[in-house]
Phi, psi and omega in degrees: 000112178247151188254165178259023183254104185279162176290158184303143179092347180262151183287143179279118189247016190255016185303141182285138171285153186303142196309308184304313183285332181291321180293310183295308176312310182300310180307320183285322183295319180301319180299331181295322174070156180299329178298314183295318176299318180289345178272352173115012176262072187318177174230191196297143169171160176216196186264168183098180189312155190266155174227169177239160180245120178265136186272134170313128183306325182273331186283346180213112176244117180314121177074008174051037173256146189245151178283355175202163183300153182294328176267113187278149178313130176074358179249109177271107181296359178264352178247130175275104183270348184211139175280151176307126174071005184309131185284141178302169172293148178306141179088342186299141166298153187260005176229046174263275179292148179217108172282128174237101182273358187115097190299317185277357182081186187227129170236118192223161183241135175286101191287330185249022169062020175264022171076012179205168181199145176277134186242129168268115172278124189234114175250031184291348179268008172292149187199182172222145178268002180278136176254199173097177180306134180095359181290351175256009185283159171057227184257084181059034179099358175259127184256352189206136181221132169229133171258137175212156180242158179091154177271318181247310181262090188286149178238120175288128180242353179178161182218046170222173190286332176234130176234142169257126182215143183262126182245145176276162178309144176124182179256134188234141169267128175231139182250141172239128179238133189235139172238147184246180188302337180259014168088002177284135179244139172224152170223148175214156185243154174216175179249136169247133184236112178256120182254171173268359178092003187277127177225161184286147177109171172248160178238133186245138173247139187235138191238099178297138171080345178290150188236346188254166183279351177235081180310130184269335185264183179266150179293148184246359179202145184206149179199154172262152183215156194283321189208152179276071182217075179263115186270347178205177181294329182290338186295332186275336172074014173299144181267026185264005179066221190261008180284167182272163183191168182238137171252140180229105191250132193228150178178201185209153177218176181239123174277123184287333180216154171302153174138178177289137171239129178260134179250141176219135187235133169257102189217144179261069179148169178302144185231146168232144184226132170229140175238121180060041169086349183256137177295130178260123182290133173249138179278180180302342188258011176066042174237144176207171189213148174212148180275135180226146167282161179288138183130201183270145186219150173264161187220137169225134179230123178246131184225143176256120172256126173284205185262005175247245181285142173237134188201135173200116183227119181260137180220146184229159180220109009284161183295146169272126185303310174198166176250159183219167172206170180260103192298329186284002187243006185282149175290149168290127183237122182254116186267316189204154174243151183283351176208147178265356180182170180186182183295153181290355172282343175069201179094350178275153181275131179240132177262129181251138174232152190166216182208161176071025181274081189277168179303146183084006181294167185226145169232128175244147172234112183070030177081357180258131183299139179254137182286130176269130184272131177287121183254106186269019175268355184092005179257010176291141190202172177283355185233023173200145174217137174250131176227159171270127181290131174281159185285152179259163179280352178172169179301153173136175189284145176222146179270131177262127187222138175252127179238123181239187180296341178272352178132185178264153179271182164302160178257130166254156192264130170237128189254120165284134178248154180286139180291133171199166185293350176264340186290144172310143168286126170292150172271104179224134185242145175239145181277151182193185178208153173292143187251148170289157182306325182265006181105168187076175184283139178286116184272126171210107188277137170083013185297124181245327188225148188207144181206138168278118182286169177291348176266004179077000175276166182256132181242134183234126165257156186243160166300340178263007176084025172260149168239128187251133160247126189244132170267112193238136166283101190283343171271328171271350185058045177249136173274129178256346181188150181209164167203166185208170176199136189259124178245355172091166182075186171256116186268120177245001178209132164233133187201165183227139179281127179294352180273346180279129190243004182278081186280341180286324177230075185294148176265124181257138175253128187247121172268122191216153179221126178271102192265343191266355183266352175088359180283122185275354176236048181257023177274133176220161166245120180255163172226142179224151172264134171280116188256165175275182174067209178271001184287333179065289179231148173283167174306144175298145167243138179278133179249320172223132178233162176084020177276146185281153184220164174267097192290140179066016180227234185213351183283139183207209184267125186258196183270123180280169159246163183246130184275182187289356175257359183084022172264151187269133168248113196249119178285136181237120193284146167293170180237354174248169182282310178216034172107344189248137180294136180215146182294326181292341176247018166110005175064020185251145169283155169291144182248178184307329188239006179279158177059053182201173162248126187251147182264131177244099195269065181306314191276312180308312178282333187050231185293345181270001184295136178238116181261001186270104184277137178227159184227159185289324177213180186259016173260108181301332180284340177244345185302147170242138178298130179235358180199154176111143181265048181231131180225162181283130174263314178218148186229168176085027175259132190274303182199074175259121186273315195229123176259138184239119175270119176279160179298339180282355177097005178261163183243135189227149179199150181259131183235126181286135179285167183285169179235140175296137181090000189249008173143158181277180183257137178269129180244009178173173189283323190279181179287161184067017180251034177253126179245146181298159182286321179305126174084344181248338180252172184216141190257351182297143162295147182236137165276120173245133166267109195253145177226155176300138179088346183283152183236129191241016163108351176263126187292153170217093183298328181304316190270333182294325182293351169306322182085182180072220184293333179294337184306339174306328188287355186264353183248124176288141176239130172287164185305320190271003185296153174241111185210146175305130177083355182254138178247128183274166183283161180277329180203160183243153178225150166293152184286149004235096177265118189233317181301147181207130173205148176268133172284104180253015174263170184253028171308151184056044185046034173080008175308322180242028177294133186085352181288141168269144187236135175242135188247140179263134178301126184250092185301292181229003179251209187255348180065204177193150175247136178232166187218151176210158179258130170263136186276170178300334177275357176098015178249154183281115179298116181088000181061217181294328178289353183267354178284130189228152178289136171260297178203145169284073189194116185201180168221198190290317186227172183225136166235148185246127182289170177301341188248012171093014178273144176267122178256130196217115180280145177250109189302320192255005184239356173070029182205165172246113189268160191222131163260113181262126179293147177244112185208155186273136184241018184308138185298341181286353173276348183076199177292135180237106176282118185265310189186170167237131175242119355285168180260010172219148180191168175307145185280359177274355187055207178089002183241148186271130178241165177251124178255118178280136181193151177246150182057049180279124182294167180300313186241079185272158172258133187238132174236143168228123192053031178086359175252146182295140173261108198269169175065042180304128174232113178280133176236178175296127182051041171164195175201171180238150176205163179260120192296145171278171169292151176182182181218158178068204180261128186231156174259158184244141174237126176245116175051040176085353185269128175236178182227184185287136168062193183268160180247346182214152177229124181276148179287176173283347186240000000 
């Protein structure tokens, strides 16, 4: 099953062929079969820029492996617990349960030509916004699920969160209905499109180093092209440099009438032509003719390019309206591996890039099956696969091969290395959970936000308004002590000001919103001190009041980042779907500070800071801010929860996309500027690199009506839009990816230091963690294509332990899951400096920090930025010392051992 959704940034190559041509061409292409291809009778493609075919994330899960059993706890797939489209009980809120059947739909190819194909319908992004007793029942609080087909005469096809169902060719409407633990019901529809695989263009295979018209090796590169019109060497797009190669392009065309068809080639090199599997003789001028019946015919063109000029342009008389190919019949071609080798124990994630990786594919390394990781972010595709490298019998080279229903790919070499204390550490992750003192998983319900404090404790905020302090052994992942306090509201942020140096009793800042009262300005920032003894926390103090929230819904105030002066940059959620007031989002308009990141100048203002925000009236759509030292820093964010300051000095955040059926799109400031969401909106989550003064696409008419530069805020912008004053996202994710954190530890020898990690909300399933590299200059390496799967295992937010573990609370599952790095601490590796907690602080020094490290000698010498860190006290797996004064980014040395890059950054104050 291949989809027709290409990755962002690539040319769409999936335009449908005219129906008559499509049906005939598909029949011809299917008749050729994969066996004929393997024997040298190629398949479809043509010329001009290349495209890739992305598979619908739900229509194709690599290897068909799921992150949890198909039958989810407390959901009995044999029992229909809710009828299709059943209405909620009278008086029930309309934004509790939320069915998500697959926003982008499902497009699959009938691979075997039998007129039907099985599709995996995936509702795992479905969830509920209702809390309270039972929120951890069933699938993240959902207690009944029903899938159905048809618009009028509905047919129930399944009663589980994921359902496999076989659909015939054509386009079908599918409905998902869910019921939560409070009885709230919601239904939503999506489309399933089963195609015969016919797509415009030809598919070209390339054979590096071959010199004849009948290549003997397997192709090492492949791409789709719009037409057979390559004007020069660069038109082919091959990655072979100036060397020679052979191209073999396959496809089909439609002859409008019976008679002779003449083919002519303008080529810089030998050309071969086959029509309907038979060679067509070409004369010295590369021209030939063949008698054809009216209808569809297959085509193969082979071309030999030497080391110099390359050109291939085909023309026909009479002319051919279009060329086409079958996307479900292409051969697998392996182009690159994310790593050329690793330890013989395996276990690391390997990304394979190429083309033709169709459903049911298998990957072997050295003949051993590799586990294929299902990527639930929506980036699973026909041109990438993520696998776990199997263990080898010993060191040495191993062939990596992809096999599909159409055959086996070319092989690329992965070299297993012998393990030793001097060899590089492979990046290997294990799935785990925080454990209770007596064993078993540590239970903590409703966890939304998490942070490692400057005192090394783990702090967690919950949807129910509780703050928890956990003493954690980060090596064994065991909670050794805990306490908690209720402060109220829905907590989405816990954080610590890096300017605060009282680590014995650190001050925690809590972002919370009281959503149930109906007050649109019930968002607050509180501060509490973490105390010793049984007191746990001091009484909360209000730092900021009057922040906007999505009353009776769930958008609120998120986790801030702190700038180099110790001022807070605080995300505040929007209250509309896409700028227009709608009942499903609470019936409120955007207000002066909603849908933005606001600046809270706590340190700059000092004692004169006024956090009491006031407004001119109680109507959010017309209110003007009249008081409070809080102002908009960046705008156009719909529901961005966690802001991350990267060590490059840049700021990053995930922003939730809009939802179909939850409100129209704003196209301007005045009346009559509401457009329907369908065709005008976009549901993808967005990774944003945010800057002060930027606008990121979510409208706020309250601010926009001020005119001037602010007028841009009246207009919703799709991710790919180009418009003055609008900054598009860096990458797109499927909903709902929220968590973000930078790896500041030296785990795996610093190989992933500075990388960003992103976590997907796991309602009742396992979610997914992705990663991307940020350059020293603050740009995302590879853009959206640089985002890679780590593991299908995540929670709502991320904190990173001093030793590199990802700690992630699952709101609806009552636990904190962990991605634990697996690495060697053998004494032969010497001192291993892992991290500094906290990793930022005032430039004057004089405060005690913890340096996580392995193999620390009894009396170590410690330097920070070349200056002595004094008062050293050795602890288990680390030490503490008192920081010297300094500035900028500095490395830490323990008894001469240092790590990659910097470990600590001094503030500007």
